[in-house]
Legacy VTK file of the C-alpha trace (Angstrom):
# vtk DataFile Version 3.0
C-alpha trace
ASCII
DATASET POLYDATA
POINTS 470 float
107.763 65.709 99.230
104.103 66.423 98.740
104.791 69.634 96.841
102.388 68.972 94.005
100.692 71.858 92.229
97.000 71.044 92.289
94.795 73.531 90.520
97.750 75.510 89.159
95.465 77.339 86.770
97.055 80.734 86.650
95.033 83.922 87.083
91.606 82.275 86.993
91.761 82.488 83.217
91.230 78.739 83.065
87.678 79.175 84.240
87.048 81.939 81.726
88.668 79.956 78.915
86.723 76.800 79.737
83.360 78.533 79.595
84.217 80.472 76.446
85.364 77.238 74.805
81.984 75.662 75.579
80.014 78.744 74.521
82.014 80.395 71.716
79.396 82.806 70.294
80.529 86.430 69.909
78.882 89.393 71.641
78.629 93.108 71.098
79.263 95.700 73.815
76.117 96.523 75.794
76.871 100.038 77.064
78.428 98.745 80.280
81.383 100.874 81.485
84.807 99.337 81.097
87.797 99.024 78.787
87.953 98.557 75.044
89.989 95.669 73.583
93.743 96.226 73.633
94.138 93.854 70.691
91.532 92.841 68.152
92.075 89.101 68.527
93.089 88.810 72.190
90.894 91.527 73.657
92.210 92.596 77.070
94.272 89.459 77.659
97.562 91.462 77.590
96.157 93.825 80.250
95.219 90.888 82.483
98.666 89.334 82.132
100.368 92.674 82.840
98.228 93.145 85.962
99.631 89.903 87.419
96.306 88.087 87.767
92.671 88.314 86.792
91.833 89.343 90.370
94.290 92.241 90.314
93.012 93.298 86.891
89.448 93.345 88.251
90.453 95.323 91.351
91.803 98.071 89.088
88.837 97.885 86.716
86.238 98.242 89.475
88.164 101.102 91.116
88.058 102.991 87.805
84.584 102.196 86.510
82.368 101.152 89.442
80.459 98.042 90.538
79.438 96.817 87.055
82.268 96.729 84.512
83.109 95.093 81.215
86.192 93.953 79.327
87.001 91.682 76.430
88.334 88.151 76.397
89.237 87.572 72.786
86.227 88.835 70.882
83.864 88.058 73.723
82.372 90.589 76.116
82.799 89.715 79.799
80.907 91.498 82.608
82.227 91.663 86.179
80.174 92.440 89.297
82.079 93.975 92.229
79.702 94.819 95.108
77.228 92.916 97.262
74.360 95.069 95.984
74.843 94.184 92.315
75.547 90.545 93.136
72.197 90.351 94.929
70.531 91.362 91.680
72.202 88.560 89.756
72.673 85.568 92.055
70.104 82.832 91.565
69.802 80.759 94.770
68.510 77.796 92.746
71.542 77.734 90.452
73.369 74.419 90.669
76.294 74.736 88.245
79.703 74.838 89.913
82.571 76.927 88.460
85.140 74.446 89.816
83.353 71.675 87.969
82.979 73.724 84.783
86.696 74.424 84.608
87.876 70.968 85.619
85.525 69.092 83.316
86.806 71.135 80.408
90.469 70.566 81.300
89.906 66.868 81.934
87.898 66.591 78.693
84.886 65.164 80.510
81.607 65.354 78.631
78.854 64.220 81.015
77.543 67.722 81.847
74.319 69.278 80.587
71.861 67.639 82.972
68.481 69.281 83.489
67.599 71.303 86.600
65.993 68.392 88.471
68.970 66.129 87.807
71.362 68.861 88.967
69.422 69.352 92.207
69.394 65.580 92.805
73.114 65.393 92.190
73.763 68.379 94.478
71.824 66.634 97.254
73.825 63.464 96.638
77.037 65.481 96.973
75.881 67.122 100.197
74.904 63.792 101.732
78.200 62.298 100.600
80.153 65.015 102.407
78.057 64.674 105.586
78.262 60.875 105.686
81.993 60.699 104.920
82.810 63.267 107.625
80.681 61.470 110.224
81.982 58.020 109.390
85.628 59.089 109.239
85.825 61.524 112.149
88.153 59.198 114.061
90.424 58.976 111.016
90.506 62.751 110.673
91.362 63.080 114.351
94.128 60.476 113.985
95.715 62.283 111.018
95.560 65.591 112.915
97.190 64.037 115.973
99.928 62.503 113.830
100.774 65.983 112.565
100.666 67.316 116.137
103.097 64.624 117.299
105.423 65.516 114.439
105.389 69.198 115.373
105.780 68.431 119.086
108.985 66.571 118.268
110.584 69.677 116.722
112.864 72.035 118.650
111.080 75.328 119.306
113.444 77.212 117.011
112.868 74.914 114.034
111.105 76.450 111.062
108.124 74.414 109.842
107.278 74.490 106.092
103.572 75.131 106.521
102.420 74.902 102.883
104.176 71.585 102.384
102.770 70.072 105.573
99.228 71.274 104.855
99.343 69.835 101.326
100.460 66.501 102.714
97.796 66.567 105.423
95.081 67.510 102.916
96.117 64.796 100.476
96.043 62.109 103.179
92.692 63.314 104.503
90.996 63.644 101.146
92.199 60.393 99.581
91.155 58.286 102.577
87.844 60.065 103.229
86.866 60.212 99.561
88.191 56.865 98.318
88.828 54.643 101.320
91.426 52.523 103.059
93.518 51.935 99.925
95.268 55.162 100.839
96.207 54.208 104.380
99.527 53.234 102.785
101.637 56.378 102.350
103.137 54.942 99.167
99.675 54.785 97.610
99.117 58.409 98.587
102.455 59.435 97.070
101.719 57.493 93.877
98.291 59.089 93.590
99.780 62.507 94.392
102.433 62.146 91.715
99.872 61.517 88.981
97.584 64.123 90.527
100.368 66.683 90.240
101.201 65.747 86.654
97.600 66.237 85.583
97.465 69.556 87.390
100.792 70.817 86.079
99.753 69.908 82.544
96.607 71.927 83.112
98.819 74.870 84.055
100.849 74.721 80.844
97.818 73.812 78.755
95.872 76.784 80.042
98.672 79.218 79.197
98.944 77.766 75.697
95.237 77.532 75.037
94.407 80.963 76.453
96.819 82.624 74.071
96.233 80.266 71.154
93.792 77.401 71.425
90.747 79.039 72.945
91.137 82.046 70.651
92.098 80.505 67.314
91.452 76.766 67.756
95.083 75.564 67.800
94.853 73.219 70.802
97.300 70.690 72.201
100.540 72.197 70.908
102.812 70.419 73.368
102.697 66.733 72.470
105.212 65.799 75.194
103.220 67.446 77.949
100.002 66.093 76.502
101.413 62.540 76.627
102.521 63.005 80.259
99.101 64.371 81.123
97.209 61.586 79.371
99.355 58.880 81.002
98.871 60.383 84.463
95.145 60.880 83.952
94.809 57.303 82.714
96.539 56.029 85.858
94.339 58.160 88.110
91.220 56.958 86.331
92.443 53.355 86.528
92.828 53.694 90.309
89.369 55.223 90.635
87.736 52.590 88.413
89.249 49.869 90.572
88.009 51.561 93.740
84.510 52.066 92.283
84.332 48.369 91.423
85.519 47.369 94.898
83.105 49.712 96.674
80.210 48.398 94.581
80.900 44.817 95.454
82.081 45.128 99.058
80.615 45.680 102.484
82.811 48.273 104.167
82.617 49.463 107.750
83.580 53.023 106.905
81.481 55.090 104.552
83.531 57.260 102.176
82.405 59.926 99.731
82.592 57.631 96.718
80.094 55.268 98.405
77.418 57.961 98.210
77.997 58.268 94.471
77.914 54.484 94.053
74.619 54.285 95.967
73.094 57.124 93.944
71.524 56.818 90.542
74.759 57.529 88.668
76.547 55.524 86.007
80.207 54.538 86.329
81.463 57.437 84.178
79.575 59.983 86.297
80.950 58.421 89.475
84.458 58.524 88.013
84.211 62.157 86.973
82.567 63.383 90.164
85.015 61.605 92.446
87.956 62.945 90.413
86.642 66.509 90.511
85.703 66.377 94.195
89.138 65.071 95.148
90.897 67.783 93.092
88.814 70.621 94.524
88.773 69.295 98.093
92.545 68.826 98.212
93.392 72.335 97.152
90.661 74.122 99.130
91.433 72.160 102.304
95.186 72.690 101.994
94.870 76.434 101.381
92.252 76.988 104.092
94.439 75.190 106.650
97.498 77.146 105.519
95.888 80.584 105.637
94.087 79.940 108.936
97.356 79.019 110.659
99.186 81.937 108.993
96.650 84.430 110.329
96.682 82.855 113.790
100.472 83.212 113.970
100.198 86.947 113.299
97.238 87.612 115.607
98.112 86.620 119.169
94.784 87.858 120.550
92.727 85.778 118.100
94.804 82.678 118.804
94.368 83.203 122.545
90.596 83.557 122.176
90.429 80.430 120.005
92.454 78.471 122.552
90.122 79.603 125.330
87.081 78.419 123.376
88.701 75.046 122.616
89.654 74.647 126.281
86.153 75.612 127.427
84.403 73.231 125.039
86.701 70.204 125.437
88.645 70.699 128.660
90.669 67.516 129.073
88.023 65.430 127.300
88.426 63.890 123.841
87.480 65.863 120.743
84.106 64.611 119.493
81.845 65.493 116.533
79.134 66.737 118.898
81.432 69.147 120.710
83.099 70.295 117.483
79.743 71.827 116.556
80.003 74.104 119.623
83.136 75.869 118.333
81.380 79.017 117.173
84.409 81.279 117.375
86.491 78.769 115.414
83.928 78.993 112.606
84.233 82.787 112.742
88.018 82.418 112.426
87.592 80.260 109.313
85.059 82.627 107.739
87.403 85.549 108.342
90.268 83.481 106.903
88.289 82.921 103.701
87.435 86.636 103.536
90.858 88.075 104.376
92.771 85.634 102.153
90.184 86.044 99.361
90.329 82.250 99.172
88.440 82.046 95.873
88.818 85.506 94.316
86.642 84.990 91.223
83.603 82.912 90.401
81.620 82.850 87.177
78.217 82.171 85.702
76.950 82.094 82.157
73.987 84.419 81.560
71.224 81.940 80.635
68.737 84.597 79.530
68.976 88.329 78.962
69.211 90.080 82.323
69.464 93.485 83.916
71.832 94.778 86.611
71.040 98.316 87.737
70.435 100.119 84.427
72.613 97.789 82.359
71.344 95.026 80.091
73.425 91.814 80.105
72.921 89.871 76.856
72.158 86.169 76.855
75.255 83.886 76.996
77.485 86.652 78.360
80.064 85.365 80.830
79.404 87.129 84.150
82.237 87.164 86.683
81.641 87.532 90.405
84.678 89.538 91.515
84.610 87.984 94.984
88.090 89.206 95.856
86.894 92.764 95.218
83.649 92.250 97.133
85.397 90.694 100.135
87.587 93.790 100.536
84.856 96.389 99.966
84.980 98.835 102.938
81.281 99.616 102.481
80.492 96.012 103.397
83.455 95.116 105.625
84.710 97.869 107.976
88.537 97.847 108.157
88.566 95.240 105.369
92.309 94.469 105.556
92.178 93.673 109.278
91.896 90.028 110.337
88.930 90.297 112.715
86.843 87.135 113.307
84.550 89.086 115.647
82.914 90.701 112.603
81.191 87.347 111.961
79.449 87.513 115.317
76.879 89.628 113.489
73.956 87.774 111.880
73.695 90.214 108.952
77.385 89.721 108.153
76.883 85.952 108.054
73.921 86.395 105.697
76.090 88.436 103.351
78.810 85.775 103.495
76.239 83.087 102.741
74.995 85.068 99.741
78.526 84.990 98.322
78.593 81.182 98.559
80.955 80.850 101.528
78.426 79.681 104.104
74.872 78.372 104.495
72.866 76.737 101.724
75.031 78.173 98.918
78.258 76.773 100.397
79.972 74.414 97.961
80.467 70.815 99.206
84.252 71.054 98.905
84.345 74.116 101.157
82.061 72.479 103.718
84.414 69.508 103.734
87.391 71.847 104.187
85.722 73.732 107.055
85.303 70.548 109.087
88.784 69.196 108.346
90.371 72.531 109.292
88.256 72.836 112.461
89.441 69.446 113.701
93.056 70.219 112.822
92.996 73.586 114.617
91.328 72.016 117.668
94.134 69.483 117.906
96.999 71.890 117.231
95.927 74.982 119.186
95.019 72.838 122.197
98.661 71.824 122.601
100.740 74.381 120.706
101.414 78.077 120.380
101.612 78.809 116.642
104.233 81.491 115.969
105.309 83.505 112.950
108.874 83.725 111.698
110.216 87.213 112.300
110.738 89.249 109.158
108.836 86.891 106.870
106.672 88.576 104.250
104.079 86.308 102.666
103.206 87.425 99.156
99.933 86.310 97.638
99.371 84.474 94.356
95.829 84.755 93.003
94.849 81.585 91.182
91.544 79.730 91.230
92.314 79.292 94.931
94.579 81.905 96.515
97.968 80.727 97.746
101.297 82.133 98.900
103.940 82.705 96.229
106.597 80.951 98.303
106.712 78.592 101.264
105.201 79.999 104.474
107.319 79.194 107.534
106.168 79.056 111.151
107.537 77.878 114.485
105.697 76.157 117.321
106.046 75.945 121.090
104.335 73.661 123.598
101.474 74.920 125.758
101.954 72.022 128.205
LINES 1 471
470 0 1 2 3 4 5 6 7 8 9 10 11 12 13 14 15 16 17 18 19 20 21 22 23 24 25 26 27 28 29 30 31 32 33 34 35 36 37 38 39 40 41 42 43 44 45 46 47 48 49 50 51 52 53 54 55 56 57 58 59 60 61 62 63 64 65 66 67 68 69 70 71 72 73 74 75 76 77 78 79 80 81 82 83 84 85 86 87 88 89 90 91 92 93 94 95 96 97 98 99 100 101 102 103 104 105 106 107 108 109 110 111 112 113 114 115 116 117 118 119 120 121 122 123 124 125 126 127 128 129 130 131 132 133 134 135 136 137 138 139 140 141 142 143 144 145 146 147 148 149 150 151 152 153 154 155 156 157 158 159 160 161 162 163 164 165 166 167 168 169 170 171 172 173 174 175 176 177 178 179 180 181 182 183 184 185 186 187 188 189 190 191 192 193 194 195 196 197 198 199 200 201 202 203 204 205 206 207 208 209 210 211 212 213 214 215 216 217 218 219 220 221 222 223 224 225 226 227 228 229 230 231 232 233 234 235 236 237 238 239 240 241 242 243 244 245 246 247 248 249 250 251 252 253 254 255 256 257 258 259 260 261 262 263 264 265 266 267 268 269 270 271 272 273 274 275 276 277 278 279 280 281 282 283 284 285 286 287 288 289 290 291 292 293 294 295 296 297 298 299 300 301 302 303 304 305 306 307 308 309 310 311 312 313 314 315 316 317 318 319 320 321 322 323 324 325 326 327 328 329 330 331 332 333 334 335 336 337 338 339 340 341 342 343 344 345 346 347 348 349 350 351 352 353 354 355 356 357 358 359 360 361 362 363 364 365 366 367 368 369 370 371 372 373 374 375 376 377 378 379 380 381 382 383 384 385 386 387 388 389 390 391 392 393 394 395 396 397 398 399 400 401 402 403 404 405 406 407 408 409 410 411 412 413 414 415 416 417 418 419 420 421 422 423 424 425 426 427 428 429 430 431 432 433 434 435 436 437 438 439 440 441 442 443 444 445 446 447 448 449 450 451 452 453 454 455 456 457 458 459 460 461 462 463 464 465 466 467 468 469
């Protein structure tokens, strides 16, 4: 079973802890409204834990104190921004640091960060080209994997419950490993082997984060669990060994299909940078793709009208013809469905930046090296920006101003992260294949509860049923 727990970094605290570990200087309160520390050493950590997640803690904090709020992580002041208006004052469109990368590099103990602005822009362009080239070169592969899943679902009796989360994780793992690293992963056993180590690394991160948040990042007592650390290090060593072998092969070979790692090999990067970037991209792409596919299908099963409209667009664009990259670009409503999926699910509920220089938001001064959280889950449900915010309504993205706002938040346009762009295309192809042939149906009485991690997921398996259109 492909039930690995990628990115199981509970409550987004991993991201906070990683940045605070890298930048440990203390800060004094700056007159920003918010809560005082519950405990001298831990700050408001107990409040966050009691809230259930960092996202839920921030929802409550912004409801009480407004769009700019503060709290304490250990002895460090943290500022959270919770409306589009205040985010506009802070977001730097030229910023190239990636919160996924910040967190993962810390957990994986990678040290190659710290490049200057020009190097970061060059690397960002390399990433973007790598995503574009791998998607173009491997479109037929992506279509094949989608059709394999369709055939599997077509073989089921209409009453059979389908474990959606499990299937989407498996589909994402197959897609990402082959499109990022190549034909080595055409063999399912290689995928399972990679997945097993992948999951061990991720699960260690989960336990490590809990330990280090409460202990290590606050008082320096890291790596308490030697057994888990050994499992983690062994799994990471095996993953890195696989990647090193693939990097060497891709450097010396002439391959028909271009994969993401080829773009890194062809760029001006050393082997360690290629290793780290391919590891991080595969981690982020797997989880974002799996969760986007899962939530999109969940929302389609509970919105018959949206699914009907999506089917009509797919039928109009493709008819009985094959699905092609050129025609995929014409699926405007499908893109609206995915944008609304990201918004309604609050796919990434919190992002973060370190305040490089002293700044000002409204009347509040934010000191240099303050950790600034973008409470995206709060912003994406703000009724002042999104009318009827809890309604799944893809038509809202038919408006150009709404798309500009979404782009500002990093979910579309030039600020869209490469992993999300990758996930958008993979999910678009999958939905085109599935909705063309199947009605996607919810299981009566099922209540899907949400778990807010670095990427939002369901607390338990989400079940659906399917029926044939023809």
